N, C-alpha and C positions, 0 to 999 in steps of 0.2 A: 354593487356588482363590480368585479375587477376586470380590466381589459388589458391584454398583453399582446404585443406584437412579437410573435414567435420567430420572426425573421431576424431579430436582434440577438446576436451572440457576441459576448465580449471575450477576447483573448488577450490576456495581459501577463507580462512578466511581473513577479512580485518579489519583495524582500521583507522578511519578518525578523525583527530583532529578538534574539534569545536573551535570557536573563544575564548572560555574561557579555552582552553587547555585540556578539557575533551575529552575522546575518545569514538567514536560511533563505536560499534563492530557489525559485521555481517558476513554472508557467501554469496559468489557470485558464481553462475554457469554461465559461459560464453561460448557460442558456437562460438564466434568471430564475429558474424554479426547478422543482423535481429533485431526484437523487443526484448525488455527485460521486463519481468514481475517483479513487486516489491510488496511485501506484507507489509502493514502498520498495526501493531498490535494495540490492544485496550489498554485502561487504565489498569494498573497493570498486563498486559499480557506480552508476549515476543515472540521472533522470533521462539522459539521451541514449540509454542502452537499447538493445534490439527489442526486447519484450515491452519495455516501457513505450517506445515509439510506435510499435505495432498497435498497442491498446489505445494510445493517443489518436492515431489515425482512424482506428475503428470508432472511437468516440465521435470524431468529426463526421464520419460517414453516417453514423446512427443519430447524430444530433444530441449527444449526451454531454452533460457537464463533466469535466475531468480535470484532475490536477496531477502534475508530476513535479517533483522537487528533489533537490540534493540535500541529504542530511549533512550536518556540520562535519568538516574533514573530508568531504567528497565533492567531486564536480566543481560547480561554480560557487558553492557556499563557503563561508569563512571557516577557519579552524584547521588544526592539524590532525591527521589521521591518528597519530599516537594518543590523542586525547579521547578516542572513541570508547564509549561504554554503552551497553544496551539501554541503560536508563536515559542516556542522552538521546538515543534514537527515539525512545518513547516520548521524551520531552519535545523534540523537534516535530514529531508527527502530530502530537496533540496541539501544539501551537498552530500548525497549519490547519488542522481540522476545526479548530475553534473559530476560524474565520467564517465558517459556515455552520454556526452553532445550532440553527433550527432546521437544517436539511439532513435527511438520512444519507449515510455514506456507505459505499460499497468499496471495501479495501481489497487490493491485490498486492500481496507481498511475496517477494522472491528471496529465498535463502534466509539471510539475516533479516530481510524485510518481512519474511513470513513469520519469524519469531516475534518481530515487532508488532505486526498486524494482530497476531493471536493475543498479545498482551494488551494492546490498545483496545481491542474489541471487548475486553472485560469491563471497561469503564462505561457505565450507562450514560454518563454525561456526553459521551462522544456520539451518541445516536447512530450506532453502526447497524446497518440493515442486513449485512452479510459479508463474508470474507472468502476470498480464494487465496490459498497459500501454496506456494510452489517450492517443493523441496525445503521445508522449513528447518532452519539450523538451530533448533532449540538448545540452549545452553552450550553452544559450541566452544565458547571461550574457556569455561572451567573444564570442559572435556579435554581441550588441548592441554591444559595444565595437569590434569589427572593422568594423562598419557605419558608424561615425562618421568624420568627417573628422579629419585630424591635429590641428587646433586643439582640437576637442572632446575628443579622446583625451587630449591633454596637460592640458587643464583638469580632466578627471576624475582624472587621475593626481595632479595637484597639490592639488586640493581634497579628495581621498580619498572624497568623496560626490557622487553625481550624482542629480538628481531627473528623473523621466521623466513625461511626460504620455502616457497610453496609453488611447485609446478602447476598444481591444480588451480591456484588463484591467478596465475600468469604473471605475478609480480611479487617481490618480497614486501613484507609489511612488519610493523612493530606494534605491540600491544603493551599496555601498562599492567602492572600487577593489580592496580585498583579495578581494572576491567574484569579480572578473575573474581574478585570479591563481589562485584556488582552483578556478574553473571549468575552467581549462586543465589543472590537475593531475588533475581527475576526468573528463576527456574520454574516453569509451569508444572513440572512433575512433582514438586514438593508441596503443592496446595491443591485443594479441590477446585476443579475448573468446570464451569457450566455456562453455556451460551444460550441466549434467547433468540438467536437468529441462525440462518444456515451457515454451515462451515464446510467448505469444499477444499480438500487437500489433493494436490497433484504431485506425484513423486515418481521419478524414473527408477526402474529396477536396476539399471546399470550405473547409478549415481555412485561415484567413487570419492565424493567430497562429504556428503551427508548420507549415511546409509538409510535405505528405505525402512529398515526396521524401526527407526526412530519415529517415523510417521505412523507406523502400525501401533507402536506403543502409545503414542499420543491419542490415537483414536480410541484405544481401550481405556485410557486414563480419564478422558472427558466423559462426564456423566450425561451430557446432552448428545443429540445425534450429530455425527460427523460423517460426511461422505468422503471416502478415500479412493482415488483413482490411481492405481499403479500402472504406469506406462512400461510395458514389458521391455522395450528397447530404448527407453529414455535415459539420457545422461543427466548431470546436475543442472545444466543450463536450460534444457527442455525447449530450445529454440527450434528444433526440428518438429516440435509438436505444438506449435503456436495455435493451431486450429482447435486443439483440445482446451487450451487456456481461454481462447475467445468464446467457445461454447459455454464454459463454466461461468464466465461473466454474463453472457446472454441469459443463462438460466436464472441468475440472481436478479437481473434487471426487470422491473415491472413491465410485463408485456403490454399492458394497456397504455403505458407511458409512451412507448414508441408508436403505438397505433394512433394515439391522439396527436402526437407531434406530426406524423406523416399526414394525418387527416387534415389538420389545420394548415399545414404547408400547402396541401392541394387546394384547399378552399381559398387560401391567400392568393395563390397564383391565378386561380380561376377568376376571382373577382378583380384582381389587379389587371389581368388581361382584358376582361370583359367590360369593366366599368372604369378602369384607370384610377382605382383608389385602393387604399389598404383596407383590410378587414380586421377588426379587432373582435375578440371573442371572450366569452366568460370562462375563466379557469378557476372559479371559486372553490370547486370541490378539491382542488389540489392545494388549497391555502395552507394546510398543515405541513406541506413540504416547502413552503415559501419562507424565505428569510424575512422576518418582520422587523428586524433590528438594523437593517441596512448593511448587514455583513455580506461579504462576497469577495470578488477579485480585487476590488479597489482598496 
């Protein structure tokens, strides 16, 4: 019989070394068992962004395990943004998820993070239980390249680095030509895609960064069921519709997990106040969601 004190929750900063020696930094809130949510930020964004912090605070309120981290070249993590490629975002995400190898994960990805989440979720070893993707920017890097005239394309190919001025992104950025090649290799529209778990896409009809038609096309392309919620007055950031995002995460999270958590918190407080002692309880039926190899925040 296993006994767990559900009042124990760890919140830790972490740093994971990538194969190139650079560090991926983030924050983990771990209740010790059950599913764990992971937020994957967008291009030029970071783990402390508006949507990321809202979902983190919601996880605290609902007593959920949650991770937010910066991909290399973003936020507090090592690396230069010019080195960004979608395969690197996939590598960073999988390195973080592997810390919880025996726990189901619910991914929330925004824009570039939505593309990343959709690709990571195809890897059965990651044990993904569901994904919520917000205005996913599938293949946006090679789409940028394809939108250029032949002279601009050739210049990018020869110089290997191209700088972009983007009012939509709020800051200029540079991308390598290698990122274009890498983008094509990770284009979900060039291969059969099927998920074994729920997929929920949220996209604003007024998105002027990633057209909503891209999510519509992805829904048609995927052979498994995909739920698409088009927000009629939503922009790319969707921060004015954070309640819709929150509900999508709630719908994916096991309802009985929250019930049991609240139930045992109540029993804990009742016995603590009445008898002045902690109450331990049997959670053996959740053992398949427990990390048995000592993985976790530490």
